[in-house]
MARPALO-731063 format. One record per residue (C-alpha): residue in three letters; y, z, x. Coordinates in steps of 0.25 Angstrom, whole numbers, plus 2048, in hexadecimal, padded with zeros to 3 digits. Layout:
aa,north,up,east
Ala,Y,Z,X;
...
This chain:
aa,north,up,east
Met,BCD,CD2,C4D;
Lys,BD6,CDF,C4D;
Tyr,BD2,CE2,C3F;
Phe,BC3,CE1,C43;
Arg,BC4,CEB,C4E;
Tyr,BCD,CF5,C46;
Gly,BC4,CF5,C3A;
Glu,BB7,CF8,C45;
Arg,BC0,D02,C4A;
Asn,BC5,D08,C3D;
Asn,BB6,D06,C36;
Ala,BBC,CFD,C2B;
Thr,BB4,CF6,C22;
Phe,BB7,CE6,C23;
Ala,BB7,CDC,C17;
Leu,BAF,CD1,C1E;
Pro,BAB,CC4,C18;
Lys,B9E,CC4,C11;
Gln,B98,CB8,C18;
Ser,B90,CBA,C23;
Ala,B97,CB8,C32;
Ala,BA4,CB4,C29;
His,BB1,CB9,C32;
Val,BBA,CB3,C26;
Phe,BBB,CB4,C17;
Asn,BB9,CA6,C0F;
Tyr,BC9,C9F,C10;
Asn,BC4,C95,C06;
Val,BC5,CA1,BFA;
Lys,BCC,CAB,BF6;
Phe,BC8,CB9,BFC;
Ser,BC1,CC1,BF3;
Asn,BB7,CCE,BF5;
Ser,BAA,CC5,BF3;
Met,BAE,CC1,C00;
Val,BAD,CCD,C08;
Arg,BA0,CD5,C0D;
Pro,B9C,CE1,C06;
Ser,BA0,CEE,C0E;
Pro,B97,CFA,C0E;
Thr,BA2,D03,C07;
Gly,BA9,CF7,BFF;
Glu,BB6,CF9,C06;
Tyr,BBC,CF2,C10;
Asn,BC8,CF4,C19;
Ile,BCC,CE8,C20;
Leu,BCA,CDA,C1D;
Cys,BCF,CD2,C2A;
Asn,BC6,CC4,C28;
His,BCD,CB7,C25;
Leu,BCD,CB3,C17;
His,BD5,CAC,C0B;
Phe,BDC,CB9,C06;
Tyr,BDC,CBB,BF6;
Glu,BE3,CC9,BF4;
Pro,BDB,CCC,BE7;
Gly,BCD,CCA,BF0;
Val,BD2,CD2,BFC;
Arg,BD7,CDC,BF3;
Gln,BCA,CDE,BED;
Val,BC4,CE2,BFA;
Met,BCD,CE8,C02;
Pro,BD4,CF7,BFF;
Ile,BE1,CF7,BF7;
Asn,BE9,CFC,C02;
Thr,BE4,CEF,C0B;
Lys,BEF,CEB,C14;
Phe,BF1,CDC,C16;
Ile,BF4,CD4,C24;
Ala,BF1,CC6,C24;
Ile,BF4,CBC,C2F;
Val,BFC,CAE,C2D;
Arg,BF9,CA5,C37;
His,C03,C98,C39;
Pro,BFE,C8D,C31;
Ile,BFC,C83,C3C;
Asp,BF4,C8C,C44;
Leu,BEC,C90,C38;
Phe,BE9,C81,C35;
Glu,BE4,C7E,C44;
Ser,BDC,C8D,C44;
Ile,BD5,C86,C37;
Met,BD3,C79,C3E;
Ser,BCE,C7E,C49;
Tyr,BC3,C89,C41;
Tyr,BBF,C7F,C37;
Ser,BBD,C72,C41;
Asp,BAF,C72,C41;
Asp,BAE,C72,C31;
Val,BBA,C6B,C2C;
Arg,BB8,C5A,C30;
Ala,BC6,C58,C2E;
Phe,BCB,C62,C39;
Gln,BC0,C5B,C41;
Arg,BC8,C4E,C41;
Val,BD5,C54,C44;
Pro,BD9,C4D,C52;
Gly,BE0,C55,C5D;
Lys,BDB,C64,C5B;
Cys,BE6,C6D,C5B;
Tyr,BDD,C7A,C5C;
């Protein structure tokens, strides 16, 4: 959220997911410029949504001087988060006894 507030204050253009009401890019495929909603100028300043990072795809969208920042989560924390987020959609997650999330 910090980057969204920064971008709004500084009149930045965000690279946002093309699909309506999406807050993340599709994790199941490597990021590509075809996933991004077109901007009025054709240029973007900030890409801060979750995505399956693929550098060639990101480089097609973002300026040459782009700074990359990544957040790496502990694998157990990440797995618990995934189980919680997808528990209604993935039947196998519904069968896990004693949910830890």
